[in-house]
C-alpha angles and dihedrals in degrees: 000000000000121000091229114120107236099169125130136196109257119206140170128194129189093348117178134163125174111214098173142347090275102039134053129166112227122176115173096189139358130170133182119178123218107274092021128119121211119195110212111204138172140112125300110283094025090118102258094134094044090051090050089053092049091049089049093051093239094124126028119243119234087226138358138043141267116207139186112211088343096309109117125216109261092047124112110297093027093154091052089053093052093049088061089065126081119194126192111195126208089247105035125197120216129204125245111273137052129327088254092052092054093051093043089052095068091056099044095054086056095047097248126147115246098209109136096334098091093046090051093053093044089054095043091056095040091247095120093098091053096043096115096037118108113264093223091065098057127112123249092262094044088052092052091051091049091051091050092050091048089052095046090048089066091064089226127203088215126030119196116190126189108197093314092178100045095112098037135101120240093264093054091042085061090046091055093047092053093047093051089044091054091046091051090050095050102038104020097220121175105251130199112188119189110202142159090204108093093188089055089049092053094046098047111032138071093201135026131206128195115211115193127175091346098309136097109249100179137351118187143135108295093246088058095037094056103032106026108022113176097211123067091219089060095052091045091050092049089047093051090241096119115101114210 
């Protein structure tokens, strides 16, 4: 990867999306600076994946805006804004072809050269020995690693991660965390990382955000979030006392 910082500030204002008669995601304000990682935590069904899709521009909000460096989606150059965002879903889909082809694809569609970068990513995620293997023959964990490599290969300004280590053993969890950390150091993307692993959130993020019933309960630096949370619901969630 290049050493050029490509990160952007990600912000959302007045964001809402109704998913059913009984559930609506409503986020008044969310900000992630370039080079900052925000851990998005909350129970299953709280709206984490929906929020990531809204931030990625994959679904349209009923109300509100998402912006990069103050430029909202829907403005001139909207497609160019979206291309600066990389999203890794919890259950990624890979293209036909080899692992290498999938990782190279992300760079090619953004007009980036593949010299050395793809090999570096494959090695860092221990995919180098699988590089020429068909992506359709990979295990669930290998698929997640390949999808992450493809996202990192685009050198994104914003990186959105939906449980990227859910199917991985502890050694590969550490591998993923190191690779994302290295990418953040080099390129300074704004990172939003949805995870159920509270230890992971504390290890990897500068800020943490609790999403509950489609609403942001609390967002604060990780030290404050885990030790001095301002909302009782956050403390109850972290202590495992919340019933949901």
